[in-house]
Structure formats: C-alpha cells, structure tokens
C-alpha positions in Angstrom: 72.8 -17.1 -99.2 70.0 -19.7 -99.0 72.2 -22.2 -100.8 74.8 -21.9 -98.1 72.1 -22.5 -95.4 71.0 -25.6 -97.3 74.6 -26.8 -97.1 74.6 -26.1 -93.4 71.4 -28.0 -93.0 72.9 -31.0 -94.7 75.8 -30.8 -92.3 73.3 -30.6 -89.4 71.8 -33.9 -90.5 75.3 -35.4 -90.5 75.8 -34.1 -87.0 72.4 -35.6 -86.0 73.4 -39.0 -87.4 76.5 -39.0 -85.2 74.5 -37.8 -82.1 71.7 -40.4 -82.7 74.2 -43.3 -82.8 75.9 -42.2 -79.6 72.8 -41.4 -77.6 70.9 -44.5 -78.6 73.8 -46.6 -77.5 73.4 -45.3 -73.9 69.6 -44.9 -73.8 68.2 -47.5 -71.4 71.7 -48.5 -70.2 71.5 -49.6 -66.6 75.2 -48.5 -66.1 74.6 -45.0 -67.4 76.7 -42.5 -65.4 74.6 -39.5 -64.2 76.0 -36.4 -62.4 74.4 -33.3 -61.0 75.6 -29.9 -62.3 75.9 -26.8 -60.1 72.4 -25.7 -61.3 71.0 -29.0 -60.0 70.2 -30.3 -63.4 71.4 -33.7 -64.6 74.1 -34.4 -67.1 75.0 -37.9 -68.4 78.0 -39.4 -70.1 75.8 -39.4 -73.2 75.4 -35.6 -73.1 79.1 -35.2 -72.9 80.0 -37.7 -75.6 77.5 -36.3 -78.0 78.6 -32.7 -77.6 82.3 -33.6 -77.8 81.7 -35.5 -81.1 79.7 -32.7 -82.6 82.4 -30.2 -81.7 85.1 -32.3 -83.4 83.0 -32.5 -86.6 82.3 -28.8 -86.6 86.0 -28.0 -86.0 86.9 -29.9 -89.2 83.9 -29.0 -91.3 83.3 -25.3 -90.2 86.6 -24.3 -88.7 85.8 -20.6 -88.9 82.5 -20.9 -87.0 82.2 -20.5 -83.3 80.5 -23.3 -81.2 78.3 -22.8 -78.2 77.1 -25.9 -76.3 75.3 -26.6 -73.1 78.1 -28.7 -71.6 81.2 -27.1 -73.1 80.3 -23.4 -73.3 81.6 -21.1 -76.0 84.4 -21.9 -78.3 85.4 -19.0 -80.5 85.7 -19.2 -84.2 87.9 -17.3 -86.6 88.1 -13.5 -86.1 85.5 -11.7 -88.2 83.1 -14.7 -88.4 79.5 -13.9 -87.7 78.4 -17.6 -87.5 77.9 -19.7 -84.4 76.6 -23.3 -84.0 74.4 -23.8 -80.9 74.1 -27.3 -79.5 72.0 -29.1 -76.8 73.3 -32.6 -76.9 70.3 -34.1 -75.1 67.2 -31.9 -74.5 65.1 -33.8 -72.0 67.9 -35.4 -70.0 65.5 -36.4 -67.2 63.4 -38.4 -69.7 66.6 -39.9 -71.1 67.7 -41.1 -67.7 64.3 -42.5 -66.8 63.8 -44.4 -70.1 61.1 -42.0 -71.5 61.7 -41.7 -75.3 60.9 -38.0 -75.4 64.4 -36.4 -75.7 66.3 -35.0 -78.6 69.6 -33.4 -79.9 69.1 -29.8 -80.8 71.4 -28.2 -83.4 71.2 -24.6 -84.7 73.2 -22.1 -86.7 73.2 -18.4 -85.8 74.4 -15.8 -88.2 74.6 -12.1 -87.4 72.3 -12.5 -84.4 69.6 -14.5 -86.2 68.9 -18.3 -86.1 69.1 -19.3 -89.8 69.2 -23.1 -89.6 67.8 -25.6 -87.0 67.4 -29.3 -86.6 65.8 -31.4 -83.8 66.5 -35.1 -83.8 64.6 -37.5 -81.5 65.9 -41.0 -82.4 63.9 -42.8 -79.8 60.7 -41.4 -81.4 62.1 -42.1 -84.9 61.6 -38.4 -85.9 63.4 -35.3 -87.0 62.3 -31.7 -87.6 64.3 -29.2 -89.5 64.3 -25.9 -91.3 66.6 -23.2 -92.8 65.6 -19.6 -93.3 63.7 -19.2 -96.5 63.5 -22.9 -97.1 60.4 -24.0 -95.2 60.1 -26.5 -92.4 60.0 -30.3 -92.7 59.7 -33.4 -90.6 60.5 -37.1 -91.2 63.2 -39.7 -90.6 65.6 -38.1 -93.2 65.8 -35.5 -95.8 64.8 -38.1 -98.4 61.7 -39.1 -96.4 60.2 -35.8 -95.4 57.0 -33.9 -95.5 56.5 -30.1 -95.2 55.1 -28.6 -92.0 52.6 -25.8 -91.5 51.1 -24.4 -88.3 47.4 -24.6 -87.7 44.8 -22.0 -88.6 43.0 -22.1 -85.3 41.9 -18.5 -84.5 40.4 -18.6 -81.0 41.6 -19.8 -77.6 38.4 -21.8 -77.1 39.5 -24.0 -80.0 43.2 -24.1 -79.2 45.4 -26.8 -77.9 48.1 -25.7 -75.4 51.3 -27.6 -74.5 53.7 -26.9 -71.6 56.3 -28.6 -69.5 55.2 -28.2 -65.9 52.9 -26.2 -63.7 55.6 -25.8 -61.1 57.7 -23.7 -63.4 55.0 -21.1 -63.7 54.6 -21.0 -59.9 58.2 -20.3 -59.5 57.9 -17.0 -61.4 54.6 -16.0 -59.8 52.5 -16.6 -62.9 50.6 -19.6 -61.9 47.2 -17.8 -61.8 47.6 -16.3 -65.2 48.8 -19.7 -66.6 45.8 -21.4 -65.0 43.5 -18.8 -66.5 44.9 -19.4 -69.9 44.4 -23.2 -69.6 40.8 -22.6 -68.7 40.3 -20.6 -71.9 41.8 -23.3 -74.1 40.0 -26.3 -75.5 42.8 -28.7 -74.6 46.0 -28.7 -72.5 48.7 -31.4 -72.4 52.2 -31.4 -70.9 54.1 -32.8 -73.9 57.1 -30.9 -72.7 60.6 -29.7 -73.9 61.3 -29.6 -77.6 58.2 -31.7 -78.5 55.7 -29.0 -77.6 57.2 -26.6 -80.1 57.6 -29.2 -82.9 53.9 -30.0 -82.5 53.1 -26.3 -82.9 55.2 -26.4 -86.2 53.2 -29.5 -87.3 49.9 -27.8 -86.6 48.9 -30.5 -84.0 49.3 -28.0 -81.1 48.5 -24.2 -81.3 50.4 -22.7 -78.3 53.5 -23.8 -76.4 55.2 -21.9 -73.6 57.9 -22.2 -70.9 59.0 -19.6 -68.4 62.6 -20.6 -67.9 64.9 -21.7 -70.7 68.4 -21.3 -72.1 69.5 -20.4 -75.6 70.5 -24.0 -76.4 67.0 -25.1 -75.4 65.3 -22.8 -78.0 67.6 -22.0 -80.9 66.5 -24.5 -83.5 62.9 -24.4 -82.3 62.7 -20.7 -83.3 63.6 -21.1 -87.0 61.5 -24.3 -87.3 58.4 -22.7 -85.9 58.9 -19.5 -88.0 59.5 -21.4 -91.2 56.3 -23.4 -90.5 54.4 -20.1 -90.4 54.3 -19.6 -86.7 55.7 -17.1 -84.3 58.4 -17.6 -81.6 59.1 -14.9 -79.0 60.1 -14.4 -75.4 57.4 -13.7 -72.8 58.5 -10.1 -73.1 57.6 -10.1 -76.8 61.1 -10.2 -78.2 61.3 -12.2 -81.4 63.6 -15.2 -81.4 65.2 -17.3 -78.7 67.1 -14.5 -77.0 65.0 -14.2 -73.8 65.1 -16.5 -70.8 61.8 -18.0 -71.8 59.6 -18.7 -74.8 56.1 -18.7 -76.2 55.4 -20.2 -79.7 52.1 -20.1 -81.5 50.5 -20.4 -84.9 50.7 -16.7 -85.1 47.0 -16.0 -85.0 46.8 -16.8 -81.2 50.0 -15.0 -80.2 48.5 -11.8 -78.8 45.7 -13.6 -77.0 48.2 -16.0 -75.3 50.6 -13.1 -74.5 47.7 -11.3 -72.8 47.9 -14.0 -70.1 51.6 -15.0 -70.0 53.4 -11.9 -71.4 55.4 -9.6 -69.3 56.4 -6.1 -70.5 58.5 -4.4 -67.7 60.2 -1.1 -68.1 63.7 -2.5 -67.5 64.6 -6.1 -67.0 62.7 -8.9 -68.9 62.2 -10.9 -65.7 62.1 -8.8 -62.5 60.8 -9.2 -59.0 57.7 -7.4 -59.8 56.4 -10.0 -62.2 53.2 -11.3 -60.5 49.5 -12.0 -61.0 48.2 -8.7 -59.4 46.3 -7.9 -62.6 44.0 -10.2 -64.5 44.3 -9.8 -68.3 41.4 -8.2 -70.0 40.5 -9.9 -73.3 37.8 -9.8 -75.9 35.0 -12.3 -75.1 35.9 -15.8 -76.2 33.3 -18.1 -77.8 32.1 -21.0 -75.7 34.2 -24.1 -75.6 33.3 -26.5 -78.5 31.3 -29.5 -77.8 32.6 -31.7 -80.6 35.8 -32.2 -82.6 34.2 -30.9 -85.8 33.9 -27.5 -84.1 37.5 -27.6 -82.9 39.0 -28.3 -86.3 38.3 -24.9 -87.7 41.7 -24.5 -89.2 42.8 -24.7 -92.8 45.9 -26.5 -93.8 
C-alpha cells in the first residue's frame, strides 16, 4: 500500500509543476481578473485555471478517483472507489492578489476517510512540503532536493512559538479572550497565516498553529504532513484530521495545553452558539517566560 502512495505522491509533484507554471504566470499581473464569490471571498482566473488543469490531469491519470476542489466542487469517480483527490488551487488568494508571495497550491489524496498523501507547493517562496502515510515528511524544491522534517521538542507554552492568521477570526466565534490568554502564555506569536503556519510546525520552527474557520481543502494536505513530521492535527473539538471546520496543529507535546485554551467540546454540534469565553481554562502552572534564546531552544531534533 505504501508503494501506491509513493506513486500518488509523485503524481502530486507533477500536478504541482503544472499548478506552479500557471499560477506564476499570473502572479503580479496587473490585468489579473478578480471576482467575489457568494461567501465574499476572492477568486481569480489563476485559481480557476489551476484547478481545471489539475482536474484534467487527474481524469487521465487516476480516472477511477473522485476529485473535490474549492472552485469546482465534487466530481465523482468510479463506483466502488474509496479514493478522492482534494485540491485548493491557490491557498492565500488575498496574498496572491496583493503581490504577497505567501500562497500555495494544496493537493491531497483521501482514501477510506483518511488523508494519506499531501503536498503544498509555494512557488513564489521556492518551497514545497510533502508527505505520504508511513513515508515521513519532507521539504525542498523537488523530490531530488529534499530534507526530512520533524516537529520541535518544545514542552512548555512558555517556550512555545504560536502562529495564526488573524485575531478577528477568533473574535467572530467569541474566543478572543481565550486566544489572547494563550498568546500571553507563549514565548512568541506571529501571524504567518494560511498554509505556512502549519508547514512551520512540521519543520519545527513553530510549535502551535490554529485557525477557527477553515474548509476541508484548506487543511487536507496539512494534516498528513504535520502527522508524518511527528506532530498532531485536530479540530478544535479534538477530532483527529481535517474533518472539522477549524484546526489546531502542534508538535504533539503541547496539544493538550493549547486545547485547554482554544478547544471546544460541546455535547452536540462542534461549533454552536454557546461557544464563548465564560470560563477561563485552568492549567498547571507554567514556568516563567525565558529571558534568552538559549532557554527557549529546549527541544531535541
């Protein structure tokens, strides 16, 4: 089975090559056509061109597999197939439109309800990250120029680096106070945003990444990459994988501590109207914040 996932990973790199060529042609284009979708998010002609091209390739190379993309929705595969490719043609469209190089194409393969292959390609950064289940996680410009990734060994919030996308998104779900409390416990906070936060977790450069509102195509490849690097990826309700409407990824050692602030465990729906900051999380005492970098770097690679 792992051999077939390795083949699928090679195909994901081929797909990424196609995506990179198309998206880079449009990046920085003054005539780029931008539209607003019903959910008030942006979509560009580059998003549409990339997804259409990847769908065509998958139709030829993996005819039996289903395809699910942000722009084109679900396209069913052959009856009886348990495999589905999940595509976000450009994650970070707002950055793409404004000329900020932090955007990427996200490609994942789901089999029997589990993400088994994932690739993130950020051509404007000259970087890719990828993994398949049981094969480890890697980063580099290509499969021939890659290095393995491993999450950090940081074991306390006081020594942890936290990445997120925006403060406003936590306000929208009534968790701004809990989020602010978590940032005060951490050594360092930065808004790297989108896919990059999670890839930095996989690399060991960041220890916690979280977002309160996401879609499956935003998360699918991030899940397997973080897991294969030794980390943990769940929803804010604690469900493993990218199946909730939100995500928290950590090096594993900090997951419970971060969840004590950001997690939500309702009796019914994973995100209901009762989700608020009425209760302050009670945690074991954290050590004082470090005064120098030598104290912070308490992890083992």
